[in-house]
C-alpha positions in Angstrom: 24.6 -66.5 -3.8 21.9 -63.7 -2.5 22.6 -60.3 -4.3 23.2 -57.9 -0.7 21.0 -54.8 -2.1 21.3 -51.2 -0.8 18.7 -49.3 0.9 17.7 -47.4 -2.1 16.8 -50.2 -4.3 14.9 -51.9 -1.6 12.8 -48.6 -1.3 12.6 -48.2 -5.5 11.8 -52.0 -5.4 9.0 -51.6 -3.3 7.9 -48.2 -3.8 6.9 -49.4 -7.4 3.9 -51.3 -6.2 2.3 -47.5 -4.7 0.7 -45.3 -7.7 -0.8 -41.9 -6.6 -4.4 -41.1 -8.4 -4.8 -38.1 -10.0 -7.2 -37.0 -7.2 -4.2 -37.3 -5.4 -1.9 -35.4 -8.0 -4.5 -32.4 -8.2 -4.6 -32.5 -4.5 -0.9 -32.5 -4.0 -0.6 -29.5 -7.3 -2.7 -27.2 -5.4 -1.6 -27.3 -2.3 2.1 -26.8 -3.9 0.5 -23.7 -5.7 -1.7 -22.0 -2.4 2.2 -22.7 -0.5 3.8 -20.7 -3.9 1.3 -18.0 -3.4 1.4 -17.9 0.1 5.4 -17.6 0.2 5.2 -15.0 -2.4 2.9 -12.8 0.0 4.5 -13.0 3.3 7.8 -12.2 1.1 5.9 -9.0 -0.2 4.5 -8.5 3.2 8.1 -8.6 5.0 9.2 -6.0 2.1 11.6 -8.7 1.3 9.6 -8.4 -2.4 8.8 -5.4 -4.4 5.0 -5.1 -5.7 6.0 -5.3 -9.0 8.2 -8.6 -9.1 5.4 -10.1 -6.9 3.3 -9.7 -9.8 5.7 -11.0 -12.1 6.2 -13.9 -9.8 2.2 -14.4 -9.8 1.6 -14.3 -13.7 4.8 -17.1 -13.2 3.1 -19.7 -11.7 2.9 -22.8 -14.0 -0.1 -24.9 -13.9 -2.8 -22.8 -12.7 -4.6 -19.5 -14.6 -4.3 -16.6 -13.2 -7.8 -16.3 -12.1 -7.0 -19.2 -9.8 -3.7 -17.5 -8.8 -6.2 -14.6 -8.0 -8.9 -16.6 -5.7 -6.0 -18.2 -4.2 -4.6 -14.8 -3.4 -7.5 -13.3 -1.7 -7.9 -16.5 0.8 -4.5 -15.6 2.1 -4.7 -11.8 2.1 -8.1 -12.1 4.4 -5.6 -15.1 6.7 -2.5 -12.1 6.6 -5.0 -9.0 7.7 -3.9 -8.1 10.9 -6.5 -6.1 12.4 -4.0 -3.9 14.3 -1.0 -4.2 12.0 0.3 -2.1 9.0 -1.9 -2.9 6.0 -1.0 -0.8 3.9 1.1 -3.5 1.2 -2.4 -5.5 1.6 -4.3 -1.7 0.5 -1.0 -1.9 -2.4 -2.3 -5.5 -3.5 -5.5 -5.4 -3.1 -5.8 -2.3 -5.5 -3.0 -3.2 -8.0 -3.8 -6.2 -8.9 -7.8 -6.9 -7.2 -8.6 -3.9 -8.7 -9.8 -3.2 -5.2 -10.6 -0.5 -2.9 -10.7 -0.8 1.0 -9.2 2.2 2.4 -12.6 3.4 3.3 -13.1 0.4 5.5 -10.4 0.4 7.1 -10.4 4.2 8.0 -13.9 3.0 9.5 -12.2 0.2 11.3 -9.1 2.8 12.8 -11.9 5.5 13.8 -13.9 2.4 15.7 -10.7 1.0 17.3 -9.6 5.0 18.2 -12.9 5.6 20.0 -13.1 2.5 22.1 -9.8 2.8 23.1 -10.4 6.5 24.5 -13.5 5.1 26.0 -11.7 2.5 28.2 -9.3 4.6 28.8 -11.4 7.0 30.4 -13.2 4.5 32.1 -9.6 3.3 33.9 -8.8 6.7 34.9 -12.2 7.2 36.5 -11.8 4.0 38.0 -8.0 4.7 39.3 -9.5 8.3 40.6 -12.2 6.6 42.6 -9.2 4.4 44.0 -7.6 8.1 44.7 -4.9 7.3 41.9 -4.4 10.2 39.5 -2.1 12.6 37.8 -1.4 13.6 34.5 1.7 10.9 34.1 -1.0 8.1 34.7 -1.7 5.9 31.4 -3.9 2.9 31.4 -2.7 -0.2 29.6 -5.7 -1.5 28.3 -3.8 -3.8 26.0 -4.6 -6.9 28.3 -8.1 -5.3 29.4 -10.7 -8.3 28.7 -13.7 -5.8 27.0 -10.8 -4.4 24.5 -9.7 -8.0 23.6 -13.2 -9.1 22.9 -13.7 -5.9 21.1 -10.4 -6.5 19.0 -12.1 -10.1 18.4 -15.1 -9.0 17.5 -14.4 -6.4 14.8 -11.5 -8.8 13.5 -14.3 -10.8 12.7 -16.7 -8.2 11.0 -13.8 -7.6 8.7 -12.9 -10.6 7.6 -16.4 -11.2 6.8 -16.2 -8.1 5.0 -12.9 -8.9 3.2 -14.8 -11.7 2.4 -17.9 -10.2 0.9 -15.6 -7.5 -1.0 -13.7 -10.5 -2.2 -16.4 -13.0 -3.3 -15.4 -15.1 -1.4 -17.3 -18.1 0.1 -16.6 -21.4 2.1 -16.7 -23.4 -1.1 -14.3 -21.8 -2.9 -12.0 -22.0 -0.3 -11.9 -25.4 0.3 -12.0 -26.6 -3.7 -9.1 -24.5 -4.4 
């Protein structure tokens, strides 16, 4: 009489023939470490994790050097940098953990954004004035303006490129780990 096997027994029997290569294990490990750093950064950016605790957690990641953790963190910072957002926590992380100060770059960026915004608002007001629509309460919304969106996209690409230069990130590094 044959023995009735459970689903688990059948799966385990079939899994015996599958083995993961060293490269696949390394890739899985790297992906897991990157995911952990990404989750920690998101918690920090959401104010769910204080900067000191964030540093402790980064130091506590097993199986990877702190230098490699920093490299992954640099990449995650660039991915999470929002040109229109509040980047105070990112600035603090860069200063405290990576010893990099980007406040002058962000000040320059904010000046450019404000200047372009003023320019586009003036253009919209002039267009409305030509149509005899005017008044002190009139405030044009440029958030959906194609010129504004193109400008933001261009500035976002520029700032990401500058951050990569400052953080010494090459395309090869972002793929290796």
